[in-house]
C-alpha distance (Angstrom), angle and dihedral (degrees) to the residues before:
residue distance angle dihedral
M1 . . .
S2 3.78 . .
S3 3.79 124.2 .
G4 3.77 122.7 -94.8
F5 3.81 88.2 -109.3
T6 3.82 92.0 57.1
R7 3.78 93.1 45.2
S8 3.79 96.4 48.2
T9 3.82 93.6 42.8
L10 3.81 94.7 51.3
E11 3.80 94.4 41.6
R12 3.82 91.7 49.5
F13 3.82 90.8 49.2
L14 3.81 92.7 50.5
H15 3.82 91.9 45.3
E16 3.82 89.7 53.9
N17 3.83 98.8 39.5
W18 3.83 110.8 25.7
H19 3.80 114.7 72.7
D20 3.81 102.4 151.8
T21 3.82 96.1 90.1
D22 3.78 142.3 1.2
V23 3.82 114.3 -86.7
F24 3.80 123.5 -141.9
V25 3.81 132.5 179.9
V26 3.80 103.5 -120.8
D27 3.82 90.3 -160.8
D28 3.81 88.4 67.5
A29 3.83 93.3 61.5
D30 3.80 130.7 76.5
D31 3.79 90.2 -141.2
I32 3.79 139.0 -23.5
S33 3.80 92.8 -82.5
T34 3.81 91.2 64.9
I35 3.82 96.0 53.9
P36 3.80 107.0 109.4
A37 3.80 96.8 -127.8
N38 3.77 127.1 137.1
T39 3.81 107.2 -113.7
D40 3.79 95.4 -138.4
R41 3.82 99.2 67.9
P42 3.82 138.9 42.0
W43 3.80 123.5 -95.2
V44 3.80 138.8 -172.8
G45 3.79 122.5 -125.4
I46 3.80 124.9 -162.6
E47 3.81 117.2 -147.7
Y48 3.80 118.6 -176.7
L49 3.80 105.7 -149.9
T50 3.77 115.0 173.0
S51 3.74 140.8 -14.8
T52 3.76 140.0 173.4
E53 3.76 131.0 -160.0
E54 3.78 125.1 -155.5
V55 3.76 136.5 166.4
D56 3.81 112.0 -86.8
C57 3.77 103.3 179.3
L58 3.80 134.5 13.6
P59 2.98 135.4 -131.4
A60 3.81 88.7 12.5
N61 3.82 89.6 66.7
M62 3.80 97.1 -131.5
W63 3.80 119.6 161.4
R64 3.80 129.8 -157.4
E65 3.80 118.5 -146.9
R66 3.81 117.6 -166.5
G67 3.75 125.1 -178.5
T68 3.76 153.8 144.0
I69 3.78 128.6 -108.3
L70 3.80 126.6 -170.9
L71 3.78 114.7 -145.4
H72 3.79 106.5 -160.6
I73 3.79 119.9 -154.1
V74 3.80 104.8 -160.2
I75 3.79 121.8 -171.8
P76 3.79 131.3 -178.8
N77 3.80 111.4 -88.4
G78 3.80 110.7 -97.3
W79 3.81 95.3 34.7
V80 3.80 116.6 119.4
S81 3.80 117.3 -99.8
S82 3.81 91.7 -122.2
T83 3.82 87.4 78.1
A84 3.81 91.0 60.3
I85 3.80 92.2 42.2
T86 3.81 92.0 52.0
L87 3.82 91.8 48.6
G88 3.81 91.2 44.2
D89 3.80 92.8 50.6
K90 3.80 90.1 50.8
L91 3.81 92.6 47.5
Q92 3.82 90.6 47.3
R93 3.83 91.4 53.0
L94 3.81 90.5 47.5
L95 3.82 95.1 52.3
R96 3.79 110.1 31.1
G97 3.78 113.7 105.9
Q98 3.80 93.6 1.8
R99 3.79 117.9 154.1
L100 3.79 107.4 -154.1
D101 3.78 106.1 -178.5
E102 3.83 102.2 -63.0
L103 3.82 92.8 -18.3
V104 3.82 115.4 99.0
I105 3.80 121.5 -169.2
Q106 3.80 100.2 -144.3
S107 3.79 99.8 -178.4
V108 3.78 142.7 -2.7
S109 3.80 119.4 -165.7
P110 3.78 125.7 -137.9
V111 3.82 116.1 -99.4
I112 3.81 115.8 -61.5
S113 3.80 121.1 -160.5
T114 3.81 99.8 -177.9
D115 3.81 118.3 114.5
P116 3.01 110.0 -107.0
P117 3.01 117.3 54.8
A118 3.80 89.4 27.8
I119 3.79 117.4 69.2
P120 3.81 107.3 -94.3
R121 3.78 120.5 -106.9
T122 3.79 114.7 -94.6
S123 3.78 131.7 178.8
A124 3.82 87.9 -86.3
W125 3.82 106.8 28.6
Q126 3.78 144.5 45.1
G127 3.81 117.0 -161.9
F128 3.79 133.7 -145.2
C129 3.80 127.1 166.0
L130 3.77 149.2 -166.4
I131 3.81 121.5 -141.4
S132 3.79 114.5 -139.3
Q133 3.81 128.1 -168.3
Y134 3.80 119.6 -159.2
Q135 3.77 143.1 171.8
S136 3.77 136.9 -167.0
I137 3.77 132.4 -171.2
R138 3.78 117.6 -156.5
S139 3.75 142.7 136.7
């Protein structure tokens, strides 16, 4: 899981710059049915997958964190996939190459519809996702 710094930095950035959908942290839910989203509009879910931290510079005591974040684009079941693709393309353009304090978004994939990593289809939802790689260097 990503550090608190990574989580708070990304979530703050999305809160300030992404207004197309609600954003939820998927890690905070037991399963998709417990996410407090309205079922009549799309939403974005953040899932912090993996990270590593290793020393970057001695004796300055700098540490490099690298990790992967899934950005789920979830649309009501029955909607056409072009809705998720349009939202995903917009989210990709917003995030790729961003430098957010010491957090750098190194890559953001195009929209993926395969389950996994996308949230599986339920009676209410159909999932798509973007895979993002990041790194930060800090003391």
